[in-house]
KOLZABA-965942 format. One record per atom (N, C-alpha, C): residue number from 1; residue in one letter; x, y, z. Coordinates in steps of 0.02 Angstrom, whole numbers, m for minus. Atoms other than C-alpha are relative to their C-alpha. Layout:
// KOLZABA-965942
 resi resn   east  north     up
  NUM    a      X      Y      Z
...
This chain:
// KOLZABA-965942
 resi resn   east  north     up
    1    x     m5     m3     73
    1    x    616  m1317   1180
    1    x     69     29    m19
    2    x    m66    m23     21
    2    x    785  m1299   1094
    2    x     m5     60    m47
    3    x     m2    m55     48
    3    x    834  m1142    999
    3    x     52    m12    m53
    4    x    m48     19     53
    4    x    956  m1235    888
    4    x    m24    m64    m33
    5    x     15     61     37
    5    x    927  m1364    754
    5    x     55    m12    m50
    6    x    m50     15     51
    6    x   1018  m1434    604
    6    x    m32    m10    m67
    7    x     22     15     68
    7    x   1002  m1447    416
    7    x     56    m34    m37
    8    x    m49     32     44
    8    x   1089  m1553    285
    8    x     19     49    m53
    9    x    m24    m48     50
    9    x   1198  m1444    175
    9    x     46    m32    m53
   10    x    m42     34     48
   10    x   1303  m1573     83
   10    x    m10    m75      2
   11    x     10     72      2
   11    x   1292  m1753     27
   11    x     45    m30    m55
   12    x    m40     34     50
   12    x   1392  m1880    m71
   12    x     m4    m76      9
   13    x      3     73     m2
   13    x   1402  m2065   m113
   13    x     62    m30    m31
   14    x    m56     36     29
   14    x   1529  m2195   m161
   14    x    m19    m73    m10
   15    x     12     70     16
   15    x   1518  m2366   m244
   15    x     65    m33    m24
   16    x    m57     36     29
   16    x   1649  m2499   m283
   16    x     m9     m4    m76
   17    x      3      5     73
   17    x   1691  m2522   m467
   17    x    m31    m65    m25
   18    x     21     66     24
   18    x   1647  m2707   m478
   18    x    m76     m8      3
   19    x     71     14      6
   19    x   1469  m2742   m539
   19    x    m10    m75     m2
   20    x     14     72     m3
   20    x   1401  m2915   m495
   20    x    m73    m10    m19
   21    x     67     11     24
   21    x   1249  m2968   m595
   21    x    m30    m64     28
   22    x     33     62    m21
   22    x   1121  m3101   m552
   22    x     25    m59    m42
   23    x    m23     55     42
   23    x   1181  m3204   m700
   23    x     69    m25     22
   24    x    m66     21    m26
   24    x   1358  m3204   m628
   24    x     m9    m44     62
   25    x     11     40    m60
   25    x   1293  m3269   m461
   25    x    m29    m68    m17
   26    x     32     63     19
   26    x   1192  m3403   m549
   26    x     51    m52    m24
   27    x    m52     47     22
   27    x   1355  m3480   m611
   27    x     26    m43     58
   28    x    m27     37    m58
   28    x   1402  m3536   m434
   28    x    m53    m17     52
   29    x     54     13    m48
   29    x   1236  m3536   m340
   29    x    m60    m32    m34
   30    x     62     29     26
   30    x   1074  m3632   m361
   30    x    m53     55     m2
   31    x     44    m57      5
   31    x    983  m3477   m419
   31    x     m3     23    m73
   32    x      6    m27     67
   32    x    937  m3374   m572
   32    x    m19     74      5
   33    x     19    m70      1
   33    x    907  m3195   m623
   33    x    m74      8     17
   34    x     73     m5    m13
   34    x    718  m3224   m621
   34    x    m15    m14     73
   35    x     13     18    m70
   35    x    722  m3306   m448
   35    x     20     58     46
   36    x    m23    m54    m43
   36    x    823  m3163   m371
   36    x    m45     62     m7
   37    x     42    m59     10
   37    x    719  m3025   m451
   37    x    m70     m9     30
   38    x     67     13    m26
   38    x    555  m3108   m401
   38    x     m2      9     76
   39    x      0      0    m73
   39    x    605  m3120   m218
   39    x     29     64     31
   40    x    m33    m59    m29
   40    x    706  m2960   m195
   40    x     m4     63    m41
   41    x     m2    m58     45
   41    x    694  m2847   m347
   41    x     70     18    m22
   42    x    m70    m17     15
   42    x    884  m2845   m357
   42    x     21    m27    m68
   43    x    m26     20     65
   43    x    962  m2850   m530
   43    x     77     m6      1
   44    x    m73      1     m6
   44    x   1144  m2812   m487
   44    x     19     35     65
   45    x    m25    m31    m61
   45    x   1252  m2754   m343
   45    x     75     15    m10
   46    x    m71    m17      4
   46    x   1427  m2684   m310
   46    x     37    m33     58
   47    x    m43     29    m52
   47    x   1565  m2775   m216
   47    x     70     29     m6
   48    x    m70    m21      0
   48    x   1736  m2712   m164
   48    x     14     58     47
   49    x    m21    m55    m43
   49    x   1836  m2585    m66
   49    x      1    m18     73
   50    x      3      7    m73
   50    x   1844  m2560    121
   50    x    m51     50     27
   51    x     47    m48    m30
   51    x   1724  m2474    239
   51    x     31     69      3
   52    x    m34    m65     m6
   52    x   1852  m2336    266
   52    x      8     33    m68
   53    x    m12    m31     65
   53    x   1894  m2309     82
   53    x    m65     27    m31
   54    x     64    m23     26
   54    x   1711  m2297     31
   54    x    m25     61     39
   55    x     22    m56    m42
   55    x   1672  m2183    179
   55    x     39     63    m15
   56    x    m42    m58     15
   56    x   1818  m2068    138
   56    x    m22     32    m66
   57    x     22    m27     64
   57    x   1760  m2051    m43
   57    x    m67     36      6
   58    x     66    m31     m8
   58    x   1579  m2015      6
   58    x      5     63     43
   59    x     m8    m58    m44
   59    x   1631  m1897    146
   59    x     32     58    m36
   60    x    m33    m53     38
   60    x   1746  m1800     31
   60    x    m49     34    m48
   61    x     50    m28     46
   61    x   1605  m1778    m96
   61    x    m50     43     37
   62    x     48    m38    m40
   62    x   1487  m1719     42
   62    x     30     67     22
   63    x    m33    m62    m19
   63    x   1613  m1590    103
   63    x      4     49    m58
   64    x     m4    m43     59
   64    x   1638  m1524    m73
   64    x    m69     29    m17
   65    x     68    m24     14
   65    x   1449  m1512    m99
   65    x    m20     55     48
   66    x     17    m50    m51
   66    x   1433  m1413     62
   66    x     46     61     m3
   67    x    m47    m56      4
   67    x   1578  m1299     15
   67    x     43      8     61
   68    x    m39     m1    m62
   68    x   1676  m1347    170
   68    x     68    m33    m10
   69    x    m65     35     m3
   69    x   1853  m1402    210
   69    x      0    m44     62
   70    x      2     48    m56
   70    x   1894  m1544    331
   70    x      3     32     69
   71    x     m7    m30    m66
   71    x   1942  m1428    473
   71    x    m63     37     23
   72    x     64    m30    m20
   72    x   1765  m1355    472
   72    x    m43    m48     40
   73    x     43     50    m31
   73    x   1694  m1518    541
   73    x     18     m9     74
   74    x    m10      6    m73
   74    x   1670  m1534    730
   74    x     m7    m71     26
   75    x     10     68    m23
   75    x   1623  m1718    739
   75    x    m15    m45    m59
   76    x     15     51     50
   76    x   1618  m1876    633
   76    x    m39    m56     33
   77    x     39     57    m23
   77    x   1483  m2008    660
   77    x     m5    m49    m58
   78    x     m2     51     52
   78    x   1508  m2167    558
   78    x    m45    m59     18
   79    x     43     58    m10
   79    x   1370  m2297    546
   79    x     25    m57    m44
   80    x    m22     58     38
   80    x   1431  m2470    495
   80    x    m14    m63     39
   81    x      9     66    m30
   81    x   1393  m2653    527
   81    x     59    m46    m13
   82    x    m56     42     20
   82    x   1556  m2717    454
   82    x     65     38      5
   83    x    m60    m41     m7
   83    x   1701  m2616    526
   83    x     61    m37    m27
   84    x    m60     30     29
   84    x   1870  m2644    447
   84    x     41    m37     53
   85    x    m34     33    m55
   85    x   1941  m2693    618
   85    x    m47     m3     60
   86    x     39      2    m62
   86    x   1869  m2744    785
   86    x     11     64     39
   87    x    m17    m66    m26
   87    x   1959  m2593    856
   87    x     68     19    m27
   88    x     44    m56    m16
   88    x   1999  m2454    836
   88    x    m59      4    m47
   89    x     57    m11     44
   89    x   1835  m2396    762
   89    x     23     23    m68
   90    x    m18    m20     68
   90    x   1838  m2372    575
   90    x     m3     75     m8
   91    x      3    m73      2
   91    x   1794  m2190    608
   91    x     69     31      9
   92    x    m68    m27     m8
   92    x   1976  m2166    661
   92    x     37      2    m67
   93    x    m32      1     66
   93    x   2038  m2218    489
   93    x    m31     52    m46
   94    x     35    m49     41
   94    x   1906  m2110    405
   94    x     19     71     20
   95    x    m20    m66    m25
   95    x   1951  m1961    514
   95    x     68     20    m28
   96    x    m68    m14     26
   96    x   2133  m1975    463
   96    x     m2     10    m76
   97    x      1     m3     73
   97    x   2093  m2006    280
   97    x    m31     63    m28
   98    x     31    m62     22
   98    x   1982  m1853    266
   98    x     37     62     23
   99    x    m36    m57    m27
   99    x   2101  m1743    363
   99    x    m41     41     49
  100    x     41    m34    m50
  100    x   1973  m1701    497
  100    x     42     13     63
  101    x    m33    m16    m64
  101    x   2029  m1622    662
  101    x    m53      2     55
  102    x     57      2    m47
  102    x   1887  m1678    774
  102    x     m8    m70     27
  103    x     16     66    m26
  103    x   1815  m1822    872
  103    x    m40    m41    m50
  104    x     37     44     44
  104    x   1736  m1971    790
  104    x    m15    m66     34
  105    x     17     66    m28
  105    x   1649  m2134    834
  105    x    m44    m38    m47
  106    x     42     45     40
  106    x   1561  m2284    757
  106    x    m68    m10     34
  107    x     66     19    m23
  107    x   1375  m2322    774
  107    x    m17    m67    m32
  108    x     18     66     26
  108    x   1318  m2504    756
  108    x    m72    m14     17
  109    x     71     18     m8
  109    x   1131  m2524    735
  109    x    m25    m34    m63
  110    x     15     37     61
  110    x   1137  m2633    579
  110    x    m29     47    m52
  111    x     27    m39     56
  111    x   1029  m2569    435
  111    x    m37     62     23
  112    x     30    m61    m27
  112    x    947  m2441    550
  112    x     53     52     18
  113    x    m55    m39    m27
  113    x   1118  m2367    586
  113    x      3     72    m23
  114    x     m7    m69     23
  114    x   1113  m2213    476
  114    x    m48     47     35
  115    x     48    m43    m34
  115    x    954  m2143    554
  115    x     19      8     73
  116    x    m27     m7    m68
  116    x   1025  m2181    727
  116    x     55     53      1
  117    x    m56    m47      3
  117    x   1182  m2084    677
  117    x    m24     71    m14
  118    x     26    m66     18
  118    x   1083  m1942    600
  118    x    m34     35     59
  119    x     34    m30    m58
  119    x    975  m1914    754
  119    x     51     17     55
  120    x    m54    m15    m48
  120    x   1130  m1925    864
  120    x     36     65    m19
  121    x    m34    m61     23
  121    x   1213  m1790    758
  121    x    m42     62     15
  122    x     43    m57    m17
  122    x   1063  m1676    782
  122    x      6     18     74
  123    x     m9    m14    m71
  123    x   1084  m1695    969
  123    x     63     39     15
  124    x    m63    m36    m11
  124    x   1264  m1637    961
  124    x     m5     72    m25
  125    x     10    m69     24
  125    x   1212  m1485    858
  125    x    m40     40     51
  126    x     39    m34    m51
  126    x   1083  m1441    990
  126    x     44     18     61
  127    x    m44    m12    m58
  127    x   1222  m1452   1121
  127    x     54     52    m15
  128    x    m47    m54     13
  128    x   1329  m1325   1030
  128    x     49    m10    m56
  129    x    m44      9     57
  129    x   1429  m1406    890
  129    x    m30     35    m62
  130    x     22    m37     60
  130    x   1421  m1316    722
  130    x    m11    m45    m60
  131    x      4     42     60
  131    x   1450  m1452    592
  131    x     19    m72     17
  132    x    m11     71    m12
  132    x   1439  m1641    598
  132    x     m3    m37    m67
  133    x      0     43     59
  133    x   1483  m1765    460
  133    x    m25    m69     19
  134    x     31     65    m14
  134    x   1373  m1920    461
  134    x      9    m44    m62
  135    x    m14     45     56
  135    x   1422  m2069    353
  135    x    m28    m70     16
  136    x     17     71     m3
  136    x   1345  m2241    322
  136    x     43    m36    m50
  137    x    m46     35     46
  137    x   1473  m2360    247
  137    x      2    m74     17
  138    x      1     73    m10
  138    x   1470  m2548    222
  138    x     39    m37    m53
  139    x    m27     49     46
  139    x   1571  m2687    143
  139    x    m26    m68     25
  140    x     33     61    m23
  140    x   1451  m2831    172
  140    x     22    m62    m39
  141    x    m22     57     41
  141    x   1528  m2938     35
  141    x     52    m43     35
  142    x    m51     38    m36
  142    x   1661  m2993    160
  142    x    m28    m40     59
  143    x     27     32    m61
  143    x   1540  m3058    294
  143    x    m55    m50    m13
  144    x     49     52     13
  144    x   1420  m3175    204
  144    x     33    m60    m34
  145    x    m23     61     32
  145    x   1443  m3353    143
  145    x    m14      4    m74
  146    x     12     m7     72
  146    x   1467  m3342    m46
  146    x    m39    m57    m31
  147    x     39     57     25
  147    x   1380  m3511    m64
  147    x    m69     m4     31
  148    x     66     m2    m30
  148    x   1226  m3462     36
  148    x    m45     47    m41
  149    x     39    m42     46
  149    x   1097  m3401    m89
  149    x    m49     46     36
  150    x     46    m43    m37
  150    x    986  m3326     47
  150    x     31     67     19
  151    x    m34    m62    m18
  151    x   1117  m3195     87
  151    x     46     27    m55
  152    x    m49    m22     51
  152    x   1244  m3191    m57
  152    x    m32     41    m55
  153    x     33    m37     53
  153    x   1115  m3123   m179
  153    x    m24     69     23
  154    x     30    m61    m27
  154    x   1061  m2982    m63
  154    x     50     55     16
  155    x    m42    m51    m33
  155    x   1207  m2895     20
  155    x     55     27    m46
  156    x    m46    m33     44
  156    x   1325  m2771    m59
  156    x     36     57     37
  157    x    m45    m49    m28
  157    x   1445  m2626    m31
  157    x    m13     70    m27
  158    x     10    m69     20
  158    x   1424  m2436    m35
  158    x     11     46     59
  159    x     m3    m50    m53
  159    x   1437  m2275     64
  159    x    m40     61    m21
  160    x     34    m63     10
  160    x   1334  m2118     83
  160    x     14     46     58
  161    x    m20    m48    m52
  161    x   1375  m1960    180
  161    x    m43     62     m2
  162    x     37    m62     m6
  162    x   1284  m1805    242
  162    x     37     47     47
  163    x    m26    m52    m44
  163    x   1351  m1642    314
  163    x    m60     36     32
  164    x     51    m36    m37
  164    x   1240  m1566    450
  164    x     30     64     29
  165    x    m23    m63    m29
  165    x   1257  m1384    502
  165    x    m54     28     46
  166    x     46    m29    m49
  166    x   1179  m1296    652
  166    x    m33     62    m28
  167    x     38    m61     18
  167    x   1044  m1165    623
  167    x    m41     21     60
  168    x     44    m21    m55
  168    x    943  m1060    743
  168    x    m71    m25    m13
  169    x     69     22      7
  169    x    767  m1124    776
  169    x     m5    m76     m6
  170    x     17     71     m1
  170    x    691  m1293    741
  170    x     44    m43    m44
  171    x    m39     41     46
  171    x    798  m1351    595
  171    x    m44    m47    m39
  172    x     36     44     46
  172    x    748  m1498    487
  172    x    m34    m59     35
  173    x     25     61    m32
  173    x    713  m1638    612
  173    x    m65     14     38
  174    x     66    m13    m30
  174    x    527  m1638    655
  174    x    m21    m54     50
  175    x     17     55    m45
  175    x    515  m1807    741
  175    x     39    m62    m20
  176    x    m36     62     15
  176    x    599  m1976    754
  176    x    m22    m56     47
  177    x     15     59    m41
  177    x    581  m2152    823
  177    x     57    m49     m8
  178    x    m53     50     m2
  178    x    719  m2273    873
  178    x    m22    m57     44
  179    x     21     56    m41
  179    x    689  m2448    937
  179    x     40    m63    m14
  180    x    m31     65      9
  180    x    754  m2624    960
  180    x    m39    m52     39
  181    x     32     57    m33
  181    x    678  m2793   1004
  181    x     51    m57      0
  182    x    m54     50     m5
  182    x    819  m2905   1064
  182    x    m24    m72     m3
  183    x     26     68      4
  183    x    705  m3057   1069
  183    x      2    m27    m72
  184    x     m2     21     70
  184    x    718  m3060    878
  184    x     70     m1    m29
  185    x    m69     m3     26
  185    x    907  m3055    867
  185    x     21    m63    m37
  186    x    m19     63     32
  186    x    912  m3237    811
  186    x    m21     m5    m73
  187    x     24      7     69
  187    x    825  m3203    644
  187    x     48     30    m51
  188    x    m51    m28     44
  188    x    972  m3104    574
  188    x     60     18     43
  189    x    m57    m11    m44
  189    x   1145  m3111    650
  189    x     64    m23    m34
  190    x    m66     24     20
  190    x   1331  m3138    624
  190    x     43     m7     63
  191    x    m47     10    m55
  191    x   1443  m3216    757
  191    x     69     25    m20
  192    x    m66    m27     14
  192    x   1621  m3153    773
  192    x     40    m43    m49
  193    x    m40     44     42
  193    x   1692  m3305    685
  193    x    m42    m35    m54
  194    x     44     33     49
  194    x   1550  m3342    563
  194    x    m25     49    m52
  195    x     31    m40     52
  195    x   1448  m3280    418
  195    x    m68     25     23
  196    x     68    m24    m13
  196    x   1283  m3185    414
  196    x    m49    m58     m7
  197    x     53     50      3
  197    x   1135  m3299    451
  197    x    m67     36      5
  198    x     63    m36      4
  198    x    957  m3250    411
  198    x    m59    m48    m10
  199    x     64     34     12
  199    x    780  m3319    426
  199    x    m42     48    m42
  200    x     28    m48     47
  200    x    712  m3233    272
  200    x    m73     15     10
  201    x     73    m11     m6
  201    x    525  m3258    297
  201    x    m17     40     62
  202    x     13    m35    m62
  202    x    529  m3198    476
  202    x     25     72     m2
  203    x    m25    m68      9
  203    x    636  m3048    432
  203    x    m50     41    m40
  204    x     49    m35     42
  204    x    512  m3001    296
  204    x    m61     20     41
  205    x     61    m14    m38
  205    x    363  m3014    412
  205    x     10     56     51
  206    x    m13    m50    m52
  206    x    441  m2913    552
  206    x     21     67    m30
  207    x    m25    m62     30
  207    x    522  m2786    436
  207    x    m57     44    m24
  208    x     57    m39     24
  208    x    360  m2732    354
  208    x    m37     32     58
  209    x     36    m26    m58
  209    x    275  m2713    522
  209    x     40     55     34
  210    x    m41    m50    m33
  210    x    422  m2618    596
  210    x      2     66    m39
  211    x     m2    m61     41
  211    x    432  m2496    450
  211    x    m65     40      7
  212    x     65    m34     m4
  212    x    246  m2457    458
  212    x    m11     30     68
  213    x     13    m25    m68
  213    x    234  m2441    647
  213    x     47     57     18
  214    x    m47    m53    m16
  214    x    392  m2337    664
  214    x    m17     64    m39
  215    x     19    m59     40
  215    x    337  m2222    522
  215    x    m58     37     31
  216    x     59    m31    m30
  216    x    171  m2192    607
  216    x     18     36     65
  217    x    m22    m33    m61
  217    x    255  m2152    773
  217    x     35     66    m15
  218    x    m37    m60     18
  218    x    373  m2028    691
  218    x    m47     54    m27
  219    x     46    m50     27
  219    x    234  m1943    593
  219    x    m43     31     55
  220    x     40    m27    m56
  220    x    130  m1925    751
  220    x     41     50     40
  221    x    m43    m45    m39
  221    x    277  m1848    844
  221    x     16     64    m39
  222    x    m14    m58     43
  222    x    309  m1732    696
  222    x    m63     40    m16
  223    x     65    m31     14
  223    x    124  m1685    689
  223    x    m13      2    m76
  224    x     12      8     72
  224    x    113  m1748    510
  224    x    m45    m60    m12
  225    x     36     59     24
  225    x     m1  m1869    417
  225    x     35    m25    m63
  226    x    m31     27     60
  226    x     45  m1979    271
  226    x    m13     46    m60
  227    x     14    m47     55
  227    x    m36  m1849    157
  227    x     48     59     m1
  228    x    m49    m55     m3
  228    x     95  m1723    215
  228    x     69    m21    m26
  229    x    m66     25     19
  229    x    241  m1834    163
  229    x      9      5    m76
  230    x    m15     m8     71
  230    x    318  m1789     m5
  230    x     43    m58    m27
  231    x    m44     55     21
  231    x    451  m1926    m11
  231    x     13    m46     59
  232    x    m25     49    m48
  232    x    489  m2086     83
  232    x     66    m28    m27
  233    x    m65     29     18
  233    x    671  m2142     81
  233    x     11    m57     49
  234    x     m6     57    m45
  234    x    673  m2318    154
  234    x     67    m35     m6
  235    x    m56     46      7
  235    x    812  m2439    191
  235    x    m13    m46    m58
  236    x      9     39     61
  236    x    841  m2533     29
  236    x     22    m72     12
  237    x    m15     70    m14
  237    x    834  m2713     87
  237    x    m29    m46    m53
  238    x     38     46     42
  238    x    707  m2790    m29
  238    x    m58     40    m29
  239    x     53    m39     31
  239    x    587  m2714   m155
  239    x    m70    m23     22
  240    x     65     24    m24
  240    x    444  m2825    m94
  240    x    m17     29     69
  241    x     11    m30    m66
  241    x    466  m2760     84
  241    x    m20     73     m7
  242    x     15    m71     11
  242    x    466  m2580     23
  242    x    m71      8    m26
  243    x     66     m4     30
  243    x    311  m2608    m83
  243    x    m55    m16     51
  244    x     50     19    m50
  244    x    216  m2696     57
  244    x     m9     55     52
  245    x      5    m53    m50
  245    x    257  m2557    181
  245    x    m37     61    m29
  246    x     34    m57     31
  246    x    202  m2421     59
  246    x    m75    m14     m8
  247    x     71     16      6
  247    x     39  m2512     27
  247    x    m36      9     67
  248    x     31     m6    m66
  248    x      2  m2520    214
  248    x     m3     72     24
  249    x      1    m72    m17
  249    x     45  m2336    233
  249    x    m43     41    m47
  250    x     39    m34     51
  250    x    m61  m2294     80
  250    x     41     57    m32
  251    x    m46    m49     29
  251    x     88  m2206      1
  251    x     21    m25    m69
  252    x    m17     22     68
  252    x    126  m2210   m188
  252    x     73    m18     m8
  253    x    m69     22     11
  253    x    281  m2305   m241
  253    x     39     48    m43
  254    x    m38    m46     42
  254    x    325  m2171   m368
  254    x     28     59     38
  255    x    m31    m51    m43
  255    x    368  m2054   m223
  255    x     38    m33     57
  256    x    m41     37    m47
  256    x    466  m2187   m131
  256    x     66    m18    m35
  257    x    m65     12     31
  257    x    652  m2195   m168
  257    x     14    m74     m7
  258    x    m14     71     14
  258    x    705  m2360   m248
  258    x     67     m6    m35
  259    x    m66     11     29
  259    x    887  m2406   m277
  259    x     24    m71      8
  260    x    m22     67    m15
  260    x    896  m2585   m217
  260    x     11    m41    m63
  261    x     m7     38     63
  261    x    877  m2649   m396
  261    x     72      2    m26
  262    x    m65    m11     31
  262    x   1048  m2580   m441
  262    x     59     m5     49
  263    x    m57      2    m46
  263    x   1151  m2581   m281
  263    x     m9    m53     55
  264    x     11     52    m50
  264    x   1074  m2721   m174
  264    x    m11     31     69
  265    x      9    m21    m69
  265    x   1058  m2712     15
  265    x     67     22     27
  266    x    m63    m27    m24
  266    x   1196  m2598     77
  266    x     m6     24     73
  267    x      7    m13    m71
  267    x   1135  m2588    258
  267    x     m2     75     16
  268    x      4    m69    m22
  268    x   1173  m2420    340
  268    x     18     51    m55
  269    x    m15    m46     55
  269    x   1232  m2347    173
  269    x    m60     13    m44
  270    x     53     m3     50
  270    x   1067  m2372     84
  270    x    m42     64      4
  271    x     41    m61     m6
  271    x    968  m2224    155
  271    x     38     62    m24
  272    x    m35    m59     26
  272    x   1103  m2091    128
  272    x     14     m4    m74
  273    x    m11      7     72
  273    x   1140  m2162    m44
  273    x    m63     20    m38
  274    x     63    m14     35
  274    x    957  m2154    m95
  274    x    m20     73      7
  275    x     17    m70    m11
  275    x    927  m1983    m17
  275    x     43     45    m43
  276    x    m45    m40     42
  276    x   1080  m1913   m107
  276    x    m24     m1    m72
  277    x     22      6     69
  277    x   1012  m1977   m272
  277    x    m62     41    m14
  278    x     61    m40      9
  278    x    841  m1898   m249
  278    x     16     75      1
  279    x    m20    m71     m2
  279    x    924  m1733   m204
  279    x     35     21    m64
  280    x    m35    m16     62
  280    x   1039  m1737   m354
  280    x    m47      2    m60
  281    x     49      1     55
  281    x    891  m1777   m466
  281    x    m50     58      4
  282    x     46    m56     m9
  282    x    798  m1625   m398
  282    x    m70    m19     21
  283    x     66     23    m20
  283    x    654  m1729   m334
  283    x    m23     29     67
  284    x     16    m28    m66
  284    x    663  m1657   m157
  284    x     16     74     m1
  285    x     m5    m73      3
  285    x    634  m1470   m144
  285    x     m7     30     69
  286    x      8    m33    m65
  286    x    643  m1345      0
  286    x    m73      0     22
  287    x     67      3    m28
  287    x    493  m1365    113
  287    x    m32    m69     m4
  288    x     28     68      5
  288    x    461  m1547     64
  288    x     10    m38     66
  289    x     m6     44    m58
  289    x    429  m1671    204
  289    x     25    m68    m24
  290    x    m33     62     20
  290    x    542  m1823    190
  290    x      0    m47     60
  291    x      1     51    m53
  291    x    519  m1982    292
  291    x     54    m52    m14
  292    x    m52     51      4
  292    x    673  m2091    319
  292    x    m21    m57     46
  293    x     20     56    m43
  293    x    638  m2266    385
  293    x     43    m61    m16
  294    x    m42     58      9
  294    x    747  m2418    414
  294    x    m14    m53     53
  295    x      6     55    m47
  295    x    753  m2586    502
  295    x     61    m45    m11
  296    x    m58     43      9
  296    x    889  m2713    532
  296    x      8    m49     57
  297    x    m14     51    m50
  297    x    968  m2847    639
  297    x     m3     31     69
  298    x      3    m23    m69
  298    x    938  m2834    823
  298    x    m60    m26     40
  299    x     19    m35     61
  299    x    796  m2817    778
  299    x     m9     74     15
  300    x      4    m72     m9
  300    x    818  m2629    763
  300    x    m48     30    m51
  301    x     37    m40     49
  301    x    709  m2499    680
  301    x     13     73     15
  302    x    m11    m72     m9
  302    x    722  m2312    653
  302    x    m37     38    m54
  303    x     30    m44     50
  303    x    632  m2171    565
  303    x      9     72     23
  304    x     m7    m72    m14
  304    x    646  m1983    553
  304    x    m38     39    m53
  305    x     35    m45     45
  305    x    538  m1847    477
  305    x     39     65     m5
  306    x    m38    m61     12
  306    x    631  m1701    398
  306    x    m41     48    m41
  307    x     24    m52     45
  307    x    571  m1536    328
  307    x     60     26    m38
  308    x    m61    m16     37
  308    x    693  m1508    188
  308    x      9     75     m3
  309    x    m12    m71     m1
  309    x    773  m1339    208
  309    x     73     18     m9
  310    x    m71    m14      8
  310    x    958  m1356    171
  310    x     13     42    m62
  311    x    m20    m41     56
  311    x   1041  m1230     57
  311    x     73    m16    m16
  312    x    m68     15     20
  312    x   1196  m1281    m42
  312    x     34     64    m22
  313    x    m36    m61     18
  313    x   1325  m1142    m54
  313    x     19     m1    m74
  314    x    m22     m4     70
  314    x   1373  m1080   m227
  314    x     69    m32     m7
  315    x    m64     34     11
  315    x   1513  m1183   m299
  315    x      7    m63     40
  316    x     m5     59    m43
  316    x   1472  m1326   m182
  316    x      0    m66    m37
  317    x      3     64     36
  317    x   1448  m1457   m318
  317    x     70    m26    m12
  318    x    m65     30      9
  318    x   1596  m1572   m313
  318    x     m5    m64    m41
  319    x      2     62     38
  319    x   1644  m1726   m414
  319    x    m26    m57     41
  320    x     29     58    m34
  320    x   1560  m1889   m372
  320    x     23    m62    m36
  321    x    m29     58     33
  321    x   1634  m2058   m404
  321    x    m52    m55    m12
  322    x     51     51     11
  322    x   1467  m2148   m419
  322    x    m61     31    m33
  323    x     62    m24     30
  323    x   1317  m2127   m533
  323    x    m58    m26     41
  324    x     58     19    m38
  324    x   1147  m2132   m451
  324    x    m42    m47    m42
  325    x     36     52     38
  325    x   1053  m2289   m504
  325    x    m71     m6     27
  326    x     70     m4    m20
  326    x    864  m2285   m501
  326    x    m42    m44    m44
C-alpha cells in the first residue's frame, strides 16, 4: 500500500473563438439542425487553433488556479489524438510555451486519453514527483472530411487541464480501469494520409457497453456502489450514448455532466473540460465521489473514481478564456 497519493488543485479550459452552428453545416452538408440534434444532441461546436495553443492556454489557467508558477511542475502529460506534428510530441511545444522546466510526453488513447493520462500522473506522484500537469487537447477539425456528415457534425476543438499535487496517504484516486479491444479498431480510425472514418451504429453499441462495464469495474475496485457516486463526468461524444449509459447504471442525468451540446466531441479534452465546469459551478464539493468514464478509437475505454478533496490556494483563481457551456 502506498503512502502517497495525489489531488487536483487547479484546472482550466480553452476553446477556439469560432462557433460553428448546425445551421452553418447544413449549408454544405446533407443535414439539418433537427437531424444533428436528434442523433447527437449537439447544437454547436468550436473550431480553430492548434493543439499546442489550446493546451498552453488551458495549462496556464490551471497553474493560476492552483497558485503555482511553471517551475513548480515536475512533469507534463499531454493527451491528444491529433498532435500538431508527427514528431516531436506536441508536449514539447506546450512545455516551451508554458515555460516549464521538466519532462513531458504525449499519451494517445483517443477519447479515453485523459483518464489514461490522469492515472499515469498519479503513478508518478506515488513514485516521488510533487506536481504533475495533465492536459487533454484536441484540434479534430483538421482530421475529418468536411463533406462527411457522419463525422463533420460531431468533432470539434478544445483543451482542458488539471494540476495534480502529491499528498500523504491515499489521495483522491480510489480505483480505475483501463482497457482496449484491438479487434474493434476498424470501427473508428484515421490512417496517416486520410480522414477519420467511423461506423456510427457499431461505435454507439460498443460505447454504451464499454462505459457501463468499465464504470462497474472501477466502482468495485473503489469499493463504491452507484448510490455512492455524486457526479459522473463522461466523455462527451454523443448525448444519446451518455443517456443510455446512465439509464443502464441507474444514475440520474441531472448529476451527469453534459457539455456536448455546446462544444461537440472534443475527444481527450472533453472530460477535463466538463469536470472544470462542474467545479467552477460549485457542483462538486469536498468529499464527493466523482466517476470519470471515457471510450474511444482502438477500441479503448477508461474510468476512474475520485474522492474530491483538492483545496485551491487563496488567490488561485485566474482568468479563463472560455465560458463553461452547459
